[in-house]
Backbone as CSV, one residue per row, in Angstrom:
resi,resn,N_x,N_y,N_z,CA_x,CA_y,CA_z,C_x,C_y,C_z
1,MET,0.821,-1.218,0.000,0.000,0.000,0.000,0.857,1.272,0.000
2,GLU,2.144,1.111,0.331,3.039,2.269,0.378,3.091,2.981,-0.975
3,ASP,3.089,2.216,-2.067,3.120,2.815,-3.403,1.890,3.679,-3.661
4,ILE,0.745,3.207,-3.194,-0.505,3.953,-3.375,-0.466,5.272,-2.608
5,LEU,0.136,5.235,-1.417,0.153,6.425,-0.547,1.279,7.401,-0.890
6,ARG,2.223,6.958,-1.750,3.397,7.792,-2.016,3.054,9.204,-2.502
7,PRO,2.134,9.371,-3.445,1.807,10.740,-3.877,1.284,11.620,-2.735
8,ILE,0.581,10.988,-1.787,0.016,11.744,-0.660,1.126,12.240,0.257
9,TYR,2.040,11.341,0.644,3.069,11.799,1.580,4.170,12.606,0.891
10,GLN,4.379,12.371,-0.415,5.370,13.187,-1.132,4.920,14.640,-1.225
11,GLU,3.614,14.835,-1.389,3.078,16.198,-1.419,3.335,16.890,-0.081
12,ARG,3.120,16.158,1.013,3.360,16.726,2.353,4.844,16.998,2.578
13,ALA,5.686,16.071,2.142,7.124,16.210,2.346,7.695,17.418,1.617
14,SER,7.057,17.800,0.521,7.556,18.936,-0.271,7.270,20.277,0.389
15,GLN,6.414,20.295,1.393,6.057,21.551,2.069,7.093,21.884,3.143
16,LEU,7.549,23.134,3.166,8.604,23.546,4.095,8.182,23.412,5.558
17,ASN,6.875,23.427,5.807,6.355,23.333,7.157,6.477,21.908,7.725
18,THR,6.703,20.932,6.853,6.747,19.529,7.270,8.119,19.168,7.836
19,LEU,8.123,18.627,9.043,9.366,18.244,9.724,9.739,16.795,9.442
20,GLY,8.716,15.961,9.267,9.003,14.553,9.029,7.740,13.785,8.672
21,VAL,7.933,12.686,7.968,6.821,11.788,7.629,7.245,10.376,8.035
22,LEU,6.372,9.695,8.787,6.662,8.339,9.236,5.510,7.418,8.856
23,MET,5.815,6.150,8.694,4.783,5.186,8.342,4.819,4.006,9.318
24,VAL,3.653,3.700,9.868,3.500,2.544,10.754,2.596,1.551,10.051
25,GLN,3.099,0.348,9.835,2.304,-0.674,9.151,1.809,-1.726,10.138
26,LYS,0.618,-2.198,9.873,0.022,-3.211,10.741,0.859,-4.472,10.710
27,LYS,1.098,-5.005,11.902,1.791,-6.289,11.997,0.738,-7.384,12.104
28,GLN,1.066,-8.526,11.590,0.111,-9.635,11.609,-0.398,-9.898,13.028
29,LYS,-1.717,-9.936,13.170,-2.403,-10.201,14.442,-2.233,-9.085,15.476
30,LEU,-1.621,-7.986,15.093,-1.438,-6.878,16.045,-2.039,-5.602,15.481
31,SER,-3.273,-5.679,15.025,-3.908,-4.522,14.403,-4.173,-3.397,15.399
32,HIS,-4.106,-3.718,16.730,-4.350,-2.670,17.729,-3.280,-1.580,17.652
33,ILE,-2.087,-1.935,17.169,-1.012,-0.945,17.072,-1.416,0.192,16.135
34,THR,-2.098,-0.157,15.060,-2.505,0.848,14.067,-4.000,1.153,14.116
35,ASP,-4.612,0.912,15.268,-6.051,1.187,15.445,-6.890,0.486,14.387
36,SER,-6.483,-0.730,14.016,-7.153,-1.600,13.036,-6.931,-1.170,11.576
37,PHE,-6.177,-0.100,11.344,-5.841,0.314,9.976,-4.645,-0.494,9.481
38,ASP,-4.499,-0.575,8.161,-3.353,-1.275,7.584,-2.095,-0.420,7.673
39,VAL,-2.277,0.886,7.565,-1.146,1.821,7.607,-1.557,3.090,8.342
40,ILE,-0.636,3.608,9.161,-0.800,4.941,9.752,0.332,5.811,9.218
41,LEU,-0.018,6.927,8.613,0.984,7.912,8.192,1.031,9.011,9.248
42,LEU,2.202,9.277,9.774,2.383,10.376,10.725,3.116,11.502,10.009
43,VAL,2.448,12.638,9.900,3.061,13.812,9.273,3.292,14.843,10.374
44,LEU,4.553,15.091,10.701,4.901,16.036,11.765,5.173,17.393,11.129
45,VAL,4.459,18.418,11.594,4.591,19.757,11.005,4.971,20.771,12.072
46,LYS,5.585,21.849,11.620,6.023,22.899,12.544,4.811,23.548,13.210
47,GLU,3.831,23.931,12.401,2.614,24.544,12.944,1.455,24.351,11.965
48,ALA,0.242,24.490,12.487,-0.953,24.327,11.655,-2.133,24.946,12.389
49,GLU,-3.213,25.200,11.656,-4.408,25.760,12.283,-4.978,24.806,13.322
50,GLN,-4.967,23.510,13.012,-5.419,22.490,13.947,-4.201,21.710,14.446
51,PRO,-4.063,21.521,15.761,-2.900,20.770,16.260,-2.890,19.312,15.825
52,LEU,-4.087,18.771,15.544,-4.192,17.400,15.050,-5.270,17.350,13.981
53,PHE,-4.887,16.850,12.803,-5.837,16.711,11.694,-5.693,15.291,11.152
54,ILE,-6.810,14.569,11.038,-6.764,13.168,10.619,-7.609,12.954,9.367
55,LYS,-7.025,12.221,8.403,-7.751,11.834,7.190,-7.708,10.318,7.051
56,HIS,-8.808,9.747,6.600,-8.875,8.302,6.354,-8.944,8.028,4.855
57,TYR,-8.239,6.975,4.434,-8.206,6.595,3.023,-8.564,5.107,2.892
58,THR,-9.069,4.743,1.731,-9.339,3.334,1.453,-8.894,3.007,0.025
59,TYR,-8.390,1.788,-0.158,-7.971,1.328,-1.483,-8.212,-0.176,-1.553
60,HIS,-9.146,-0.599,-2.426,-9.575,-1.992,-2.478,-9.985,-2.438,-1.069
61,ASP,-9.311,-3.454,-0.520,-9.692,-3.947,0.812,-8.774,-3.411,1.903
62,LYS,-7.990,-2.372,1.602,-7.047,-1.794,2.569,-7.545,-0.432,3.044
63,LYS,-7.120,-0.055,4.230,-7.468,1.277,4.744,-6.261,1.893,5.448
64,ALA,-6.173,3.206,5.337,-5.045,3.934,5.926,-5.557,5.198,6.611
65,ALA,-4.769,5.696,7.561,-5.099,6.954,8.248,-3.861,7.840,8.238
66,MET,-4.069,9.110,7.957,-2.981,10.084,8.005,-3.237,11.042,9.167
67,HIS,-2.265,11.126,10.076,-2.353,12.022,11.226,-1.355,13.163,11.018
68,ILE,-1.873,14.367,10.864,-0.996,15.544,10.736,-0.927,16.181,12.124
69,ILE,0.268,16.197,12.700,0.450,16.588,14.101,1.447,17.745,14.191
70,THR,1.075,18.795,14.899,2.008,19.905,15.083,3.089,19.518,16.090
71,GLU,4.216,20.193,15.994,5.327,19.928,16.910,4.891,20.158,18.361
72,ALA,4.101,21.208,18.601,3.645,21.524,19.961,2.754,20.417,20.517
73,LYS,1.834,19.897,19.688,0.941,18.822,20.135,1.742,17.547,20.421
74,LEU,2.704,17.255,19.571,3.534,16.071,19.770,4.290,16.165,21.097
75,GLN,4.900,17.342,21.359,5.647,17.523,22.604,4.719,17.418,23.819
76,GLU,3.492,17.919,23.680,2.505,17.813,24.769,2.196,16.341,25.063
77,TRP,1.975,15.556,24.018,1.703,14.126,24.197,2.879,13.426,24.867
78,LEU,4.087,13.742,24.418,5.274,13.082,24.956,5.506,13.446,26.414
79,LEU,5.175,14.688,26.786,5.366,15.132,28.165,4.284,14.597,29.089
80,LEU,3.022,14.785,28.685,1.902,14.448,29.565,1.454,12.998,29.453
81,GLY,1.868,12.320,28.401,1.442,10.932,28.230,-0.035,10.794,27.910
82,THR,-0.626,11.852,27.319,-2.066,11.828,27.031,-2.403,11.023,25.779
83,ASN,-1.388,10.683,24.992,-1.584,9.785,23.844,-0.466,8.750,23.903
84,ARG,-0.699,7.695,24.681,0.364,6.731,24.943,0.774,5.957,23.697
85,LYS,-0.132,5.876,22.736,0.166,5.112,21.523,1.258,5.788,20.693
86,ILE,1.439,7.094,20.869,2.434,7.815,20.067,3.834,7.268,20.298
87,PHE,4.132,6.799,21.510,5.452,6.223,21.795,5.670,4.959,20.965
88,GLU,4.643,4.127,20.910,4.728,2.887,20.141,4.849,3.189,18.653
89,TRP,4.078,4.160,18.188,4.138,4.528,16.776,5.525,5.031,16.394
90,LEU,6.078,5.929,17.196,7.403,6.476,16.887,8.466,5.387,16.920
91,HIS,8.294,4.440,17.822,9.263,3.341,17.940,9.188,2.395,16.732
92,GLU,7.959,2.098,16.303,7.750,1.112,15.241,7.855,1.715,13.835
93,ALA,7.725,3.013,13.724,7.571,3.654,12.415,8.829,3.605,11.544
94,LYS,8.576,3.543,10.265,9.635,3.683,9.256,9.688,5.156,8.867
95,ILE,10.882,5.737,8.863,11.018,7.150,8.504,10.995,7.274,6.980
96,ILE,10.004,8.001,6.475,9.847,8.209,5.033,10.543,9.493,4.597
97,PHE,10.427,10.517,5.434,11.033,11.817,5.130,11.457,12.450,6.451
98,ASP,12.637,13.045,6.456,13.157,13.646,7.696,13.911,14.928,7.372
99,ARG,13.304,16.060,7.715,13.943,17.348,7.435,14.974,17.670,8.510
100,ASN,16.201,17.840,8.091,17.308,18.197,8.993,17.425,17.237,10.179
101,GLU,17.121,15.961,9.937,17.245,14.893,10.950,16.384,15.155,12.198
102,TYR,15.271,15.856,12.012,14.368,16.147,13.132,13.854,14.849,13.768
103,VAL,13.380,13.925,12.936,12.792,12.677,13.445,13.869,11.797,14.074
104,ALA,15.020,11.712,13.438,16.120,10.889,13.963,16.532,11.378,15.350
105,GLU,16.644,12.696,15.507,17.019,13.256,16.810,15.918,13.033,17.846
106,LEU,14.660,13.122,17.403,13.536,12.879,18.301,13.570,11.438,18.814
107,LYS,13.805,10.490,17.918,13.841,9.076,18.313,15.036,8.799,19.226
108,THR,16.146,9.465,18.991,17.322,9.299,19.860,17.015,9.817,21.254
109,GLU,16.359,10.978,21.315,16.005,11.569,22.607,15.044,10.659,23.382
110,LEU,14.088,10.075,22.679,13.142,9.162,23.337,13.860,7.913,23.840
111,ARG,14.819,7.453,23.073,15.550,6.242,23.443,16.446,6.503,24.655
112,GLU,17.102,7.662,24.663,18.027,7.974,25.756,17.289,8.528,26.980
113,PHE,16.102,9.120,26.747,15.226,9.600,27.818,15.988,10.452,28.844
114,PRO,16.305,11.714,28.498,17.051,12.588,29.401,16.400,12.672,30.777
115,PHE,17.237,12.799,31.802,16.735,12.762,33.182,15.708,13.852,33.455
116,ASN,15.927,15.051,32.910,14.980,16.137,33.185,13.579,15.800,32.683
117,GLY,13.511,15.202,31.499,12.218,14.774,30.968,11.574,13.723,31.848
118,ARG,12.379,12.799,32.352,11.862,11.752,33.244,11.368,12.352,34.551
119,LYS,12.109,13.341,35.058,11.761,13.959,36.345,10.384,14.618,36.280
120,ILE,10.113,15.323,35.185,8.810,15.968,35.005,7.707,14.921,34.907
121,LYS,7.938,13.894,34.108,6.923,12.846,33.913,6.669,12.090,35.223
122,MET,7.716,11.876,36.012,7.541,11.208,37.305,6.691,12.068,38.236
123,GLY,6.914,13.386,38.187,6.124,14.297,39.010,4.654,14.262,38.645
124,LEU,4.365,14.267,37.358,2.974,14.240,36.894,2.309,12.910,37.231
125,GLU,3.053,11.830,37.081,2.499,10.501,37.394,2.253,10.374,38.897
126,PHE,3.157,10.934,39.697,2.999,10.884,41.153,1.766,11.680,41.584
127,ALA,1.557,12.837,40.947,0.384,13.670,41.268,-0.910,12.910,40.972
128,LYS,-0.950,12.213,39.843,-2.137,11.411,39.494,-2.326,10.273,40.488
129,LEU,-1.207,9.678,40.899,-1.249,8.590,41.879,-1.851,9.074,43.199
130,ILE,-1.391,10.217,43.674,-1.901,10.766,44.941,-3.389,11.071,44.833
131,ARG,-3.801,11.675,43.732,-5.219,12.001,43.523,-6.086,10.734,43.589
132,ARG,-5.694,9.694,42.865,-6.476,8.453,42.847,-6.481,7.785,44.218
133,TYR,-5.322,7.788,44.883,-5.214,7.149,46.194,-6.094,7.859,47.225
134,VAL,-6.004,9.175,47.279,-6.777,9.963,48.257,-8.274,9.814,48.010
135,ASP,-8.685,9.951,46.744,-10.115,9.822,46.423,-10.613,8.400,46.689
136,GLY,-9.792,7.420,46.350,-10.172,6.028,46.571,-10.315,5.709,48.045
137,LYS,-9.412,6.243,48.855,-9.474,5.985,50.298,-10.712,6.622,50.913
138,ALA,-11.066,7.819,50.438,-12.270,8.493,50.937,-13.521,7.670,50.608
139,LEU,-13.559,7.105,49.408,-14.690,6.263,49.012,-14.727,4.975,49.850
140,PHE,-13.544,4.421,50.113,-13.463,3.211,50.936,-13.993,3.483,52.343
141,GLU,-13.573,4.603,52.912,-14.027,4.953,54.264,-15.519,5.249,54.298
142,GLY,-16.081,5.601,53.140,-17.524,5.811,53.035,-18.263,4.540,52.635
143,HIS,-17.549,3.399,52.663,-18.107,2.078,52.337,-18.624,1.987,50.888
144,GLN,-18.063,2.801,50.019,-18.385,2.720,48.586,-17.316,1.848,47.926
145,PHE,-17.386,0.543,48.176,-16.273,-0.342,47.852,-16.043,-0.531,46.348
146,LEU,-17.104,-0.604,45.566,-16.927,-0.782,44.120,-16.270,0.438,43.487
147,ASP,-16.700,1.631,43.899,-16.071,2.856,43.387,-14.630,2.963,43.878
148,ALA,-14.406,2.580,45.137,-13.053,2.605,45.686,-12.147,1.656,44.903
149,TYR,-12.678,0.489,44.540,-11.928,-0.505,43.759,-11.450,0.107,42.438
150,ASN,-12.329,0.828,41.770,-11.992,1.472,40.502,-10.830,2.452,40.674
151,TYR,-10.873,3.223,41.749,-9.806,4.197,42.007,-8.490,3.504,42.349
152,VAL,-8.573,2.401,43.090,-7.356,1.676,43.460,-6.687,1.079,42.227
153,VAL,-7.476,0.539,41.306,-6.918,0.006,40.053,-6.154,1.111,39.317
154,HIS,-6.765,2.289,39.232,-6.106,3.426,38.565,-4.848,3.859,39.315
155,SER,-4.920,3.881,40.641,-3.751,4.310,41.418,-2.594,3.326,41.237
156,LEU,-2.911,2.029,41.187,-1.866,1.029,40.946,-1.255,1.185,39.556
157,HIS,-2.096,1.573,38.604,-1.595,1.790,37.242,-0.608,2.962,37.223
158,HIS,-0.941,4.031,37.942,-0.021,5.181,38.020,1.251,4.807,38.775
159,LEU,1.108,3.993,39.814,2.280,3.519,40.560,3.183,2.688,39.650
160,ALA,2.566,1.859,38.821,3.324,1.032,37.873,4.066,1.910,36.863
161,ARG,3.376,2.899,36.318,4.005,3.801,35.346,5.152,4.577,35.994
162,LEU,4.957,4.995,37.240,6.003,5.710,37.968,7.243,4.822,38.140
163,ALA,7.013,3.556,38.462,8.131,2.616,38.632,8.897,2.419,37.325
164,VAL,8.181,2.347,36.217,8.825,2.190,34.912,9.680,3.418,34.597
165,LEU,9.121,4.597,34.853,9.867,5.839,34.625,11.109,5.905,35.513
166,GLU,10.953,5.477,36.747,12.066,5.482,37.707,13.219,4.625,37.207
167,ASN,12.885,3.585,36.445,13.901,2.697,35.896,14.443,3.164,34.546
168,GLY,14.091,4.407,34.165,14.652,4.997,32.955,13.992,4.585,31.668
169,LEU,12.763,4.044,31.756,12.056,3.588,30.564,10.774,4.371,30.354
170,HIS,10.271,4.355,29.126,8.962,4.931,28.833,7.894,3.884,29.135
171,PRO,6.853,4.241,29.884,5.758,3.278,30.069,5.069,3.005,28.741
172,GLU,4.911,1.736,28.416,4.279,1.352,27.157,2.806,1.032,27.394
173,LEU,2.115,0.711,26.311,0.712,0.323,26.442,0.583,-0.938,27.286
174,THR,1.589,-1.803,27.210,1.595,-3.046,27.997,2.401,-2.831,29.277
175,VAL,1.997,-1.834,30.061,2.786,-1.425,31.226,2.925,-2.543,32.256
176,TRP,1.892,-3.388,32.405,1.985,-4.446,33.414,3.009,-5.499,33.013
177,ASN,3.213,-5.688,31.740,4.253,-6.605,31.284,5.629,-6.059,31.652
178,GLN,5.798,-4.737,31.527,7.054,-4.099,31.923,7.270,-4.228,33.428
179,VAL,6.215,-3.922,34.194,6.325,-3.898,35.654,6.613,-5.293,36.206
180,LYS,6.048,-6.294,35.571,6.278,-7.677,36.018,7.769,-8.004,36.006
181,GLN,8.493,-7.407,35.047,9.927,-7.662,34.917,10.758,-6.832,35.886
182,ILE,10.379,-5.560,36.072,11.267,-4.655,36.811,10.816,-4.341,38.241
183,GLU,9.512,-4.443,38.528,9.003,-4.176,39.880,7.948,-5.228,40.231
184,PRO,8.376,-6.487,40.424,7.403,-7.572,40.633,6.493,-7.382,41.844
185,GLU,6.943,-6.615,42.858,6.098,-6.420,44.043,4.852,-5.599,43.717
186,ILE,4.976,-4.662,42.769,3.805,-3.881,42.346,2.864,-4.766,41.539
187,PHE,3.446,-5.589,40.691,2.634,-6.532,39.907,1.881,-7.477,40.837
188,LYS,2.534,-7.909,41.905,1.902,-8.819,42.864,0.710,-8.141,43.555
189,LEU,0.860,-6.860,43.871,-0.248,-6.094,44.480,-1.454,-6.098,43.549
190,TYR,-1.188,-5.871,42.273,-2.271,-5.846,41.278,-2.963,-7.207,41.205
191,GLU,-2.159,-8.260,41.193,-2.731,-9.613,41.150,-3.584,-9.900,42.377
192,GLU,-3.110,-9.470,43.543,-3.856,-9.706,44.778,-5.188,-8.965,44.771
193,LEU,-5.171,-7.762,44.203,-6.411,-6.986,44.129,-7.421,-7.663,43.209
194,VAL,-6.945,-8.143,42.075,-7.840,-8.690,41.045,-8.252,-10.138,41.323
195,TYR,-7.294,-10.963,41.793,-7.560,-12.400,41.854,-7.783,-12.966,43.259
196,SER,-7.507,-12.197,44.288,-7.656,-12.718,45.648,-9.089,-13.163,45.932
197,GLU,-9.220,-14.193,46.767,-10.542,-14.697,47.142,-11.081,-14.019,48.399
198,GLU,-10.303,-13.079,48.947,-10.779,-12.296,50.095,-11.973,-11.446,49.674
199,THR,-12.730,-10.956,50.645,-13.827,-10.049,50.321,-13.247,-8.775,49.727
200,LEU,-14.051,-8.055,48.952,-13.580,-6.819,48.323,-13.104,-5.834,49.379
201,GLU,-13.843,-5.733,50.481,-13.452,-4.804,51.557,-12.072,-5.149,52.101
202,LYS,-11.823,-6.445,52.328,-10.533,-6.876,52.870,-9.413,-6.639,51.870
203,ARG,-9.669,-6.930,50.600,-8.659,-6.697,49.557,-8.258,-5.233,49.513
204,LEU,-9.268,-4.363,49.559,-8.989,-2.930,49.491,-8.226,-2.457,50.720
205,GLU,-8.621,-2.965,51.866,-7.954,-2.591,53.111,-6.462,-2.914,53.043
206,LEU,-6.147,-4.126,52.573,-4.749,-4.543,52.454,-4.001,-3.725,51.407
207,LEU,-4.694,-3.426,50.313,-4.063,-2.652,49.233,-3.744,-1.228,49.668
208,PHE,-4.632,-0.615,50.431,-4.365,0.744,50.892,-3.140,0.778,51.809
209,LEU,-3.017,-0.231,52.651,-1.860,-0.299,53.552,-0.562,-0.468,52.756
210,ALA,-0.572,-1.406,51.812,0.625,-1.667,50.999,0.959,-0.477,50.108
211,SER,-0.082,0.139,49.516,0.133,1.289,48.626,0.731,2.465,49.387
212,GLU,0.273,2.639,50.625,0.785,3.760,51.434,2.291,3.668,51.593
213,PHE,2.780,2.468,51.829,4.226,2.269,51.966,4.936,2.554,50.648
214,MET,4.388,2.051,49.551,5.034,2.232,48.246,5.012,3.695,47.802
215,ILE,3.926,4.397,48.137,3.850,5.830,47.811,4.884,6.592,48.633
216,HIS,4.955,6.272,49.921,5.923,6.938,50.811,7.350,6.760,50.300
217,SER,7.675,5.562,49.839,9.042,5.281,49.377,9.381,6.000,48.075
218,ARG,8.349,6.500,47.366,8.591,7.194,46.098,8.284,8.689,46.186
219,THR,8.030,9.177,47.386,7.675,10.585,47.547,8.806,11.512,47.102
220,THR,10.034,11.155,47.422,11.179,12.022,47.067,11.294,12.192,45.555
221,ILE,11.286,11.073,44.811,11.424,11.199,43.352,10.160,11.792,42.729
222,GLY,9.008,11.528,43.357,7.739,11.996,42.807,7.502,13.481,42.971
223,THR,8.113,14.076,43.993,7.894,15.508,44.257,9.100,16.366,43.880
224,ASN,10.162,15.729,43.416,11.410,16.444,43.133,11.220,17.618,42.178
225,HIS,10.538,17.370,41.062,10.353,18.427,40.061,9.522,19.573,40.627
226,PHE,8.417,19.257,41.290,7.528,20.283,41.832,8.264,21.149,42.861
227,LEU,8.973,20.519,43.775,9.665,21.254,44.839,10.818,22.096,44.281
228,GLU,11.424,21.610,43.211,12.502,22.367,42.560,11.975,23.703,42.031
229,ILE,10.779,23.673,41.418,10.174,24.908,40.913,9.759,25.799,42.080
230,LEU,9.210,25.206,43.119,8.743,25.962,44.289,9.906,26.688,44.984
231,SER,11.091,26.122,44.917,12.255,26.701,45.610,12.743,27.989,44.955
232,ARG,12.225,28.314,43.765,12.694,29.495,43.037,12.163,30.798,43.632
233,LYS,11.193,30.685,44.516,10.573,31.881,45.085,10.282,31.626,46.551
234,GLU,10.286,32.671,47.350,10.113,32.516,48.801,8.715,32.004,49.147
235,VAL,7.687,32.727,48.696,6.303,32.355,49.021,5.441,32.428,47.757
236,TRP,4.582,31.453,47.591,3.667,31.392,46.452,2.229,31.395,46.950
237,GLN,1.354,32.042,46.180,-0.070,31.832,46.396,-0.541,30.797,45.376
238,PHE,-1.684,30.167,45.675,-2.107,29.021,44.859,-2.254,29.387,43.383
239,ASN,-2.823,30.538,43.105,-3.031,30.933,41.715,-1.707,31.115,40.966
240,GLU,-0.688,31.554,41.696,0.639,31.718,41.088,1.225,30.347,40.718
241,ILE,1.040,29.381,41.601,1.527,28.024,41.317,0.785,27.458,40.108
242,MET,-0.542,27.654,40.121,-1.391,27.101,39.064,-1.031,27.666,37.694
243,ASN,-0.570,28.920,37.661,-0.270,29.575,36.384,1.214,29.589,36.043
244,GLU,2.043,28.982,36.893,3.463,28.850,36.587,3.605,27.864,35.429
245,GLU,4.231,28.299,34.352,4.254,27.513,33.113,4.692,26.064,33.321
246,GLU,5.728,25.850,34.117,6.255,24.492,34.296,5.388,23.633,35.214
247,LEU,4.436,24.270,35.907,3.573,23.516,36.826,2.135,23.367,36.320
248,THR,1.792,24.052,35.219,0.419,23.968,34.710,-0.009,22.535,34.353
249,PRO,0.905,21.646,33.921,0.450,20.275,33.640,-0.124,19.543,34.860
250,TYR,0.200,20.028,36.070,-0.312,19.385,37.283,-1.764,19.780,37.580
251,SER,-2.258,20.798,36.899,-3.503,21.522,37.194,-4.571,20.765,37.973
252,VAL,-5.181,19.720,37.400,-6.332,19.080,38.054,-5.945,18.352,39.337
253,ASP,-4.687,17.965,39.474,-4.248,17.243,40.667,-3.485,18.134,41.645
254,LEU,-3.387,19.429,41.309,-2.517,20.330,42.047,-2.889,20.471,43.520
255,ALA,-4.164,20.728,43.817,-4.588,20.971,45.197,-4.337,19.751,46.083
256,VAL,-4.666,18.564,45.572,-4.486,17.330,46.347,-2.997,17.057,46.583
257,LEU,-2.175,17.265,45.546,-0.739,17.051,45.677,-0.139,18.012,46.694
258,LEU,-0.567,19.265,46.660,-0.051,20.278,47.577,-0.388,19.919,49.029
259,GLU,-1.619,19.484,49.265,-2.020,19.091,50.620,-1.221,17.880,51.099
260,TYR,-0.947,16.962,50.172,-0.136,15.790,50.527,1.268,16.236,50.955
261,MET,1.855,17.188,50.218,3.212,17.643,50.537,3.244,18.439,51.839
262,ILE,2.157,19.124,52.161,2.058,19.813,53.453,2.012,18.782,54.581
263,GLU,1.205,17.751,54.368,1.067,16.674,55.359,2.406,15.969,55.611
264,LYS,3.222,15.861,54.570,4.514,15.183,54.680,5.643,16.163,55.044
265,HIS,5.286,17.393,55.388,6.246,18.424,55.828,7.287,18.760,54.762
266,LEU,6.857,18.689,53.492,7.723,19.107,52.386,7.435,20.549,51.997
267,VAL,6.223,20.993,52.304,5.788,22.362,52.009,5.194,22.954,53.287
268,ASP,5.524,24.214,53.552,4.968,24.929,54.711,3.868,25.883,54.255
269,VAL,2.871,26.067,55.114,1.817,27.050,54.857,2.211,28.364,55.533
270,VAL,2.044,29.451,54.802,2.376,30.783,55.320,1.110,31.633,55.332
271,ASN,0.791,32.239,56.478,-0.364,33.145,56.567,0.025,34.547,56.125
272,ILE,-0.714,35.069,55.149,-0.448,36.419,54.622,-1.638,37.295,54.977
273,GLU,-1.364,38.404,55.610,-2.443,39.277,56.105,-3.315,39.809,54.970
274,THR,-4.603,39.953,55.277,-5.555,40.581,54.364,-6.179,41.768,55.089
275,LYS,-7.089,42.470,54.432,-7.767,43.606,55.075,-8.770,43.136,56.129
276,GLY,-9.210,41.879,55.997,-10.163,41.342,56.956,-9.463,40.868,58.223
277,GLN,-9.970,41.250,59.360,-9.343,40.889,60.623,-9.490,39.384,60.867
278,GLY,-8.368,38.749,61.134,-8.385,37.314,61.419,-8.484,36.425,60.181
279,VAL,-8.546,37.033,59.007,-8.605,36.272,57.753,-7.270,36.437,57.017
280,PHE,-6.710,35.344,56.580,-5.396,35.385,55.942,-5.431,34.720,54.558
281,HIS,-4.594,35.238,53.673,-4.323,34.523,52.435,-3.428,33.345,52.803
282,ARG,-3.635,32.234,52.106,-2.803,31.062,52.364,-1.658,31.049,51.364
283,GLY,-0.452,31.154,51.853,0.728,31.083,51.001,1.439,29.759,51.200
284,TYR,2.312,29.419,50.255,3.030,28.145,50.321,4.505,28.386,50.033
285,ARG,5.344,27.665,50.750,6.781,27.760,50.491,7.438,26.412,50.751
286,LEU,8.617,26.259,50.182,9.396,25.060,50.422,9.654,24.945,51.915
287,SER,9.494,23.749,52.480,9.682,23.555,53.907,11.084,23.975,54.325
288,LYS,11.155,24.610,55.473,12.472,25.049,55.990,13.376,23.857,56.258
289,LYS,12.777,22.691,56.451,13.577,21.475,56.660,14.345,21.091,55.392
290,LEU,13.839,21.518,54.249,14.468,21.170,52.976,15.398,22.263,52.472
291,SER,15.140,23.499,52.892,15.931,24.627,52.347,17.251,24.790,53.082
């Protein structure tokens, strides 16, 4: 089918805005890699009106999809992990066109996974883990066991992804297969939650206890990036943290993560006077124990 698609991707490659063109072909029995399509064309562009534009094509009994992705959208996916399939696509793809070795350098960077990139991703994964754990525990204490179970499954998934990142790897779609190899104790927790013959309440109770220990042991690496940014200024108000460019990816989990760090004495609360008597603005700063 590559011959059929050649005029389409050659037209894109001729445009100065195009950084690279990649092709992912379906592997036998693994159509999930290409979302059931025979071919995925990835066209990476410097900028566009839409950050993601998708076209579908058909030829006889074959079908293909072309994804035109801006550099900014691609970097967002790689940082936030909001499109996990992109890692697999970039890994499996054949490079059709590469302007100034943009794609080659991108693949090298993903393979080497610089520590700073890992540190940010670990922070975001830790924030999601704390959010799921806290919400799940609240549901458990309210005897909402089925809802709590759902949150615990998600929290274990974030814990697994965090462990993979800690080991210098990108979490893949088959994250539990990775974790089974590198962090078998986390995999065992997941198995106990899913397959144990204990009552759901008992399973959850044991999982919360075990998870608490595992979260505690990863607090330093999980909060490193956030605390590093916080140390740049003496006192922050919440809105300032929320709008700090390097911390905006934490947005939905920010309040819960901040309260967790206060509880663990990593962040101190500072009272800032207001015009109202006895009413204070709540400020935040790096704990004096850390500074």
